[in-house]
C-alpha positions as CSV (number, residue, x, y, z in Angstrom):
1,M,56.9,81.7,13.0
2,N,54.4,85.1,14.0
3,Q,53.6,85.3,17.4
4,E,50.3,85.9,16.6
5,Y,49.9,82.4,15.8
6,K,50.3,81.7,19.7
7,N,46.9,83.7,20.4
8,Y,44.9,80.6,18.3
9,P,44.6,77.2,18.9
10,V,46.7,74.7,16.4
11,P,45.0,74.0,13.6
12,K,43.5,70.2,12.9
13,T,42.8,70.4,9.0
14,S,44.6,72.2,6.2
15,E,41.5,74.1,5.6
16,Q,42.5,75.8,9.6
17,E,45.7,76.5,8.7
18,V,44.9,78.4,5.2
19,L,42.1,80.2,7.4
20,L,44.8,81.0,10.2
21,H,47.2,81.9,7.9
22,L,44.4,84.5,6.1
23,I,43.7,85.7,9.5
24,V,47.0,86.5,11.3
25,E,49.0,87.7,7.9
26,G,46.1,89.0,6.2
27,N,46.5,87.4,2.5
28,V,47.3,83.8,1.4
29,S,49.0,82.4,-1.7
30,I,50.1,79.3,-3.3
31,M,53.2,80.5,-2.5
32,D,52.7,80.4,1.2
33,F,51.3,76.5,1.0
34,G,53.4,75.2,-2.2
35,W,53.4,71.7,-0.1
36,L,49.6,71.7,0.0
37,S,48.5,70.1,-3.3
38,G,45.0,71.5,-2.2
39,F,45.1,74.6,-1.6
40,R,43.1,75.7,-4.1
41,T,40.6,73.1,-3.3
42,R,40.9,75.2,0.8
43,I,40.5,78.6,-0.5
44,S,37.3,77.5,-2.4
45,Q,35.7,76.0,0.6
46,L,36.5,78.8,2.5
47,Q,34.3,80.7,0.4
48,T,31.5,78.6,-1.2
49,H,31.0,76.4,1.8
50,H,31.5,79.0,4.9
51,G,30.3,82.2,2.9
52,L,34.0,83.9,3.5
53,F,34.6,86.7,1.4
54,L,38.0,87.2,0.1
55,E,39.7,89.8,-2.8
56,R,41.6,88.2,-5.0
57,I,44.4,89.7,-6.9
58,F,46.8,88.0,-9.8
59,L,50.3,88.3,-9.4
60,N,53.6,87.1,-12.2
61,R,56.5,85.9,-11.0
62,R,59.1,83.9,-12.8
63,N,59.9,80.2,-12.4
64,K,63.7,78.7,-11.9
65,F,63.6,78.5,-16.2
66,G,62.8,82.3,-16.4
67,N,58.8,81.2,-17.6
68,L,56.1,83.9,-16.8
69,F,53.5,82.6,-14.6
70,R,50.4,84.0,-12.6
71,Y,48.9,82.8,-9.3
72,A,46.3,84.6,-6.9
73,K,46.5,86.3,-4.2
74,H,43.9,86.0,-1.5
75,T,42.9,88.9,0.4
76,L,40.9,89.2,3.9
77,P,39.4,92.2,4.2
78,E,39.7,94.0,7.1
79,N,35.8,93.7,7.5
80,Q,35.6,90.4,7.5
81,K,38.2,89.6,9.8
82,E,35.9,89.1,13.1
83,T,33.6,86.6,10.9
84,A,37.2,84.5,9.6
85,I,38.0,84.4,13.5
86,K,34.2,83.0,14.3
87,L,34.3,80.3,11.5
88,Y,38.1,79.5,12.9
89,N,36.8,79.0,16.2
90,Q,33.9,77.1,15.4
91,L,35.9,74.7,12.8
92,N,38.7,74.0,15.4
93,K,35.8,72.8,17.8
94,Q,34.7,70.3,15.3
């Protein structure tokens, strides 16, 4: 685990976990949270409910059968990082 995670309180919800990953790593995709069935919902909440701006690019990958699939990689712009940190601390206090 990245040492930078230790600079923040432990996340209490999946939404906070996705947000913390964005803050520390700078980007996030379903590939990082394959176990989280509500991953896309968490991204949507961060954007619509909390007003966090994320850039999105689509990437292609092949599954174990060789079939091509497409997924989104969400990137936290540098000018949004301070906003994201404040949001994380606010959500973590609730």
